[in-house]
C-alpha positions as CSV (number, residue, x, y, z in Angstrom):
1,X,8.9,-12.6,-7.4
2,X,6.1,-10.6,-6.9
3,X,5.8,-6.9,-7.0
4,X,4.3,-5.4,-4.2
5,X,2.6,-1.6,-3.9
6,X,2.8,-0.6,0.2
7,X,1.3,3.0,1.1
8,X,1.9,2.7,4.9
9,X,3.5,1.1,7.8
10,X,5.6,-1.2,5.5
11,X,7.2,1.5,3.8
12,X,11.0,2.4,4.6
13,X,11.5,3.9,7.8
14,X,7.8,3.1,9.0
15,X,7.2,0.5,12.2
16,X,6.2,-2.5,10.2
17,X,8.6,-2.1,8.0
18,X,10.7,-5.3,9.2
19,X,8.6,-7.5,7.8
20,X,9.9,-6.2,4.6
21,X,13.6,-6.9,5.5
22,X,14.2,-9.7,2.4
23,X,12.1,-7.5,-0.3
24,X,14.1,-5.2,-2.4
25,X,12.8,-2.0,-3.0
26,X,12.5,-0.8,-6.9
27,X,11.0,3.0,-6.5
28,X,8.2,5.3,-5.6
29,X,5.3,5.6,-7.2
30,X,1.0,6.0,-7.5
31,X,-2.2,4.4,-8.0
32,X,-5.1,6.0,-9.1
33,X,-8.9,5.7,-8.1
34,X,-8.7,5.1,-4.3
35,X,-8.7,7.2,-1.5
36,X,-6.9,7.1,2.1
37,X,-8.0,6.9,5.7
38,X,-6.2,7.0,9.1
39,X,-7.8,4.0,10.9
40,X,-6.6,3.9,14.5
41,X,-2.2,4.5,13.7
42,X,-2.4,3.0,10.3
43,X,-3.7,4.1,6.7
44,X,-6.4,2.4,5.0
45,X,-7.5,2.6,1.2
46,X,-10.6,2.2,-0.6
47,X,-11.6,2.2,-4.1
48,X,-13.3,5.6,-5.0
49,X,-15.5,4.3,-8.0
50,X,-16.4,7.4,-9.7
51,X,-14.6,9.9,-7.8
52,X,-10.5,10.8,-8.3
53,X,-8.4,9.8,-6.1
54,X,-4.3,8.9,-6.0
55,X,-2.3,6.9,-3.5
56,X,1.8,7.4,-3.1
57,X,3.7,4.6,-2.2
58,X,6.5,2.4,-2.4
59,X,6.9,-0.8,-4.8
60,X,9.0,-3.9,-3.4
61,X,9.7,-7.3,-5.0
62,X,9.0,-10.1,-2.6
63,X,9.6,-13.5,-2.6
64,X,7.3,-16.2,-1.6
65,X,8.1,-16.0,2.3
66,X,7.6,-12.4,2.7
67,X,4.4,-12.4,0.7
68,X,3.3,-15.0,3.0
69,X,4.2,-12.8,6.0
70,X,2.3,-9.8,4.5
71,X,-1.0,-12.0,3.5
72,X,-0.8,-13.1,7.5
73,X,-0.9,-9.8,8.5
74,X,-3.5,-8.5,6.3
75,X,-5.9,-11.0,7.7
76,X,-5.3,-10.0,11.0
77,X,-6.4,-6.6,9.6
78,X,-9.6,-5.5,7.8
79,X,-7.7,-5.8,4.5
80,X,-9.0,-7.7,1.3
81,X,-6.7,-10.3,-0.1
82,X,-4.3,-8.9,-2.0
83,X,-5.6,-7.6,-5.7
84,X,-3.2,-6.4,-8.8
85,X,-3.3,-2.5,-9.7
86,X,-1.2,-0.7,-12.5
87,X,1.7,1.7,-10.5
88,X,2.6,4.6,-12.4
89,X,6.9,4.7,-11.2
90,X,8.1,8.4,-10.0
91,X,11.6,6.8,-9.3
92,X,13.4,3.7,-9.6
93,X,11.8,1.7,-12.5
94,X,10.6,3.5,-15.2
95,X,6.8,3.7,-17.0
96,X,3.9,1.7,-15.2
97,X,4.2,-1.5,-13.4
98,X,1.8,-4.1,-12.2
99,X,1.9,-4.3,-8.5
100,X,-0.3,-6.5,-5.5
101,X,-1.8,-4.2,-3.1
102,X,-4.2,-4.3,-0.3
103,X,-7.8,-2.8,0.2
104,X,-9.6,-1.8,3.0
105,X,-13.0,-4.0,3.5
106,X,-14.5,-2.2,6.5
107,X,-16.5,1.0,6.9
108,X,-14.1,4.2,6.7
109,X,-17.5,5.9,8.6
110,X,-16.1,8.7,10.7
111,X,-12.5,8.1,9.7
112,X,-10.4,11.0,8.6
113,X,-9.6,11.2,5.4
114,X,-5.7,11.7,4.2
115,X,-6.9,14.2,1.3
116,X,-3.2,13.7,-0.2
117,X,-2.9,9.8,-0.4
118,X,0.5,10.3,1.4
119,X,0.9,8.9,4.6
120,X,3.9,10.3,6.1
121,X,4.4,9.6,10.0
122,X,7.1,7.7,10.3
123,X,7.9,5.5,13.3
């Protein structure tokens, strides 16, 4: 089992959450060092290097089958292979946990920045 941090359309109540049907919700949290942008109908995050940025999302525990579905979905978009980051938990689990997340690889030039770090438009 792996922990995954999701920040957009895979969250509960959003259009692609059905891909998480076998996942177990562990709580909400945030990661630092990223900026969020709206790319068409979904959010994308990039590492901010020297600028502060915080992304809010949900942490799930997923099995290998669900992880394979997420990886396949990622290959169809312009996200990186998963990488591990520290997530500061806000609810559910306490403290900081390691979780996988996906980062956008394409240019964000001309895309709208979501300054709150929250993607809050369920479908």
